[in-house]
KELUM-178109 format. One line per field, with one value per residue (C-alpha): residue number from 1; x, y, z; residue in one letter. Coordinates in steps of 0.5 Angstrom, whole numbers, plus 500, padded with zeros to 3 digits. Example, Ala and Ser with C-alpha at 12.3 -4.5 7.8 and 13.67 -1.06 7.14 Angstrom:
! residues 2
num c(1;2) .
east c(525;527) .
north c(491;498) .
up c(516;514) .
residuo c(A;S) .
***
This chain:
! residues 255
num c(1;2;3;4;5;6;7;8;9;10;11;12;13;14;15;16;17;18;19;20;21;22;23;24;25;26;27;28;29;30;31;32;33;34;35;36;37;38;39;40;41;42;43;44;45;46;47;48;49;50;51;52;53;54;55;56;57;58;59;60;61;62;63;64;65;66;67;68;69;70;71;72;73;74;75;76;77;78;79;80;81;82;83;84;85;86;87;88;89;90;91;92;93;94;95;96;97;98;99;100;101;102;103;104;105;106;107;108;109;110;111;112;113;114;115;116;117;118;119;120;121;122;123;124;125;126;127;128;129;130;131;132;133;134;135;136;137;138;139;140;141;142;143;144;145;146;147;148;149;150;151;152;153;154;155;156;157;158;159;160;161;162;163;164;165;166;167;168;169;170;171;172;173;174;175;176;177;178;179;180;181;182;183;184;185;186;187;188;189;190;191;192;193;194;195;196;197;198;199;200;201;202;203;204;205;206;207;208;209;210;211;212;213;214;215;216;217;218;219;220;221;222;223;224;225;226;227;228;229;230;231;232;233;234;235;236;237;238;239;240;241;242;243;244;245;246;247;248;249;250;251;252;253;254;255) .
east c(538;531;531;534;529;523;526;526;519;517;520;517;510;511;514;508;503;506;506;499;496;491;493;489;493;492;494;494;490;495;497;490;493;500;498;493;497;503;498;495;502;504;497;499;506;504;497;496;490;492;486;487;483;485;484;488;494;492;485;488;493;487;484;491;491;484;486;484;486;491;497;501;501;503;503;504;509;514;511;505;509;514;509;506;513;514;507;509;504;508;515;520;525;520;519;522;521;518;517;518;511;510;505;502;497;491;486;481;481;475;479;481;487;494;498;504;504;501;504;501;498;493;490;489;484;477;475;478;472;474;481;481;486;486;485;491;489;490;493;500;499;494;499;504;499;498;506;506;501;505;511;508;505;498;495;491;489;486;484;476;477;479;475;478;477;477;483;488;483;477;480;482;475;473;476;475;468;468;466;473;476;483;487;493;494;498;502;501;493;495;498;493;489;483;486;492;487;482;486;493;498;504;509;511;518;521;523;516;514;517;519;513;517;512;513;511;511;508;503;505;499;498;497;500;507;510;506;506;513;513;509;513;519;516;514;521;524;527;520;516;520;519;512;512;516;511;506;510;514;521;524;529;536;537;530) .
north c(584;585;578;574;577;575;568;567;569;565;559;560;561;554;551;554;551;544;544;546;542;536;529;523;517;510;506;499;499;498;505;507;511;513;516;520;523;524;527;532;534;535;539;544;545;546;548;542;537;530;525;518;512;505;498;492;492;487;491;498;494;492;499;502;497;499;507;509;516;516;520;515;508;506;498;493;490;492;486;490;497;493;490;496;499;493;495;502;505;508;511;506;512;514;506;506;501;506;501;494;492;487;482;481;476;481;479;484;486;482;475;471;469;472;472;474;467;463;466;462;456;461;460;452;454;452;459;461;459;464;467;474;475;479;475;472;473;480;482;482;481;476;472;473;471;464;463;464;459;454;456;454;448;451;452;445;445;452;452;452;457;463;468;473;481;484;488;488;493;489;483;488;490;483;481;488;487;480;477;473;472;473;476;476;483;489;492;499;498;494;501;505;510;506;499;500;501;496;489;486;483;479;480;475;473;476;470;466;470;473;480;485;490;496;500;506;509;515;513;515;518;522;530;532;529;535;535;527;527;533;528;522;526;528;521;519;525;524;527;522;516;518;518;511;509;511;507;501;501;500;504;502;505;511;512) .
up c(466;464;460;465;470;466;464;472;473;468;471;477;475;471;477;481;476;476;484;484;479;481;481;482;485;485;491;494;500;505;504;506;512;510;504;506;511;506;501;506;508;501;499;505;502;495;495;490;490;491;490;492;489;494;492;491;486;481;480;480;475;470;471;468;463;461;460;467;468;474;474;479;481;488;488;494;490;484;479;477;476;472;467;466;464;459;456;456;460;466;465;466;469;474;477;484;490;495;501;504;507;513;515;521;525;528;533;536;543;545;543;549;544;545;538;541;545;540;534;528;532;534;527;529;535;535;537;530;525;520;518;514;508;502;495;493;486;485;492;494;501;500;496;502;507;503;502;510;511;507;510;517;514;515;508;508;515;515;508;510;515;510;508;502;502;496;498;505;507;507;510;516;516;516;523;526;525;528;521;522;529;526;520;516;515;513;519;516;518;524;527;524;528;526;529;533;540;538;537;538;533;532;526;522;521;515;512;512;506;500;501;500;496;494;487;484;477;474;468;461;459;465;463;470;470;473;479;479;480;485;489;488;490;496;498;497;501;508;511;506;509;516;515;512;517;522;519;520;513;512;507;502;503;499;498) .
residuo c(M;R;T;I;L;L;L;L;L;I;T;M;V;L;C;S;A;A;H;T;Q;D;I;T;V;A;A;A;S;D;L;N;Y;A;L;K;D;L;A;A;R;F;E;K;K;T;G;G;K;V;T;L;S;F;G;S;S;G;N;L;Y;S;Q;I;Q;G;G;A;P;Y;D;L;F;F;S;A;D;V;A;Y;P;Q;K;L;A;V;A;G;L;V;E;S;S;S;L;R;T;Y;A;I;G;H;L;V;L;W;V;P;N;G;S;S;L;D;P;Q;R;L;E;M;N;L;L;L;Q;P;S;V;Q;H;I;A;I;A;N;P;Q;H;A;P;Y;G;R;A;A;M;A;A;L;E;H;F;G;L;K;D;K;V;A;S;K;L;V;F;G;E;N;I;S;Q;A;A;Q;F;V;Q;S;G;N;A;Q;A;G;L;I;A;L;S;L;A;V;S;P;A;M;K;D;S;G;R;Y;W;E;L;P;A;D;S;Y;P;E;L;Q;Q;G;V;A;V;L;S;A;S;K;H;K;P;A;A;K;A;F;L;D;Y;V;L;S;A;E;G;A;T;V;L;E;Q;Y;G;F;R;V;P;P;G;K) .
***
């Protein structure tokens, strides 16, 4: 009996240590507010520390290829984590689709243009001289924006108006600050505390751009895998799904 109790005590200590390990998470910029919320809730539950590093998925992918010491990678697509899995840089068994992102057309409250009425024709208005999107070379939301422009037959018509943010957060900042009059940004940013009261948006139809399936995986080189997996399990839990949905994400069935 003493042996069993000792083993149980050791297991509890090890589990506690796993949950209180500090982890570093690389995350796509559309998660800026949702993941901060999730990390704060997780820290309160476990006592562990989650350090978040946001950027475009493509740039984070390159950093991971270069050996950046992250524990988890939340991408705005599934392609980058899948490539890392093929290269052995993330654990294939941990690869999940955690959310579906959405693209919106956003304008600041000071604009006289109504995105709900004009929809994508808003981008053709003379007062719209600059349109902010994320850089499609390394940002999935930027590629989605370009696909939507092509879908609506606007790609060539507005090409000279496009200004590119390093990531979707920077693209949102361009239009929020007035450096662009409209932007194609993530719904998760449009409904965030920083933007929901300062502008108006129209959500693009789902069939106007490829579905933004967002993938996550634990890095193979992580030195804190138990804690990384614990945080991932929390994000994939029912509570995590509720938080993601509050920020405009759709959670795939069974996640």
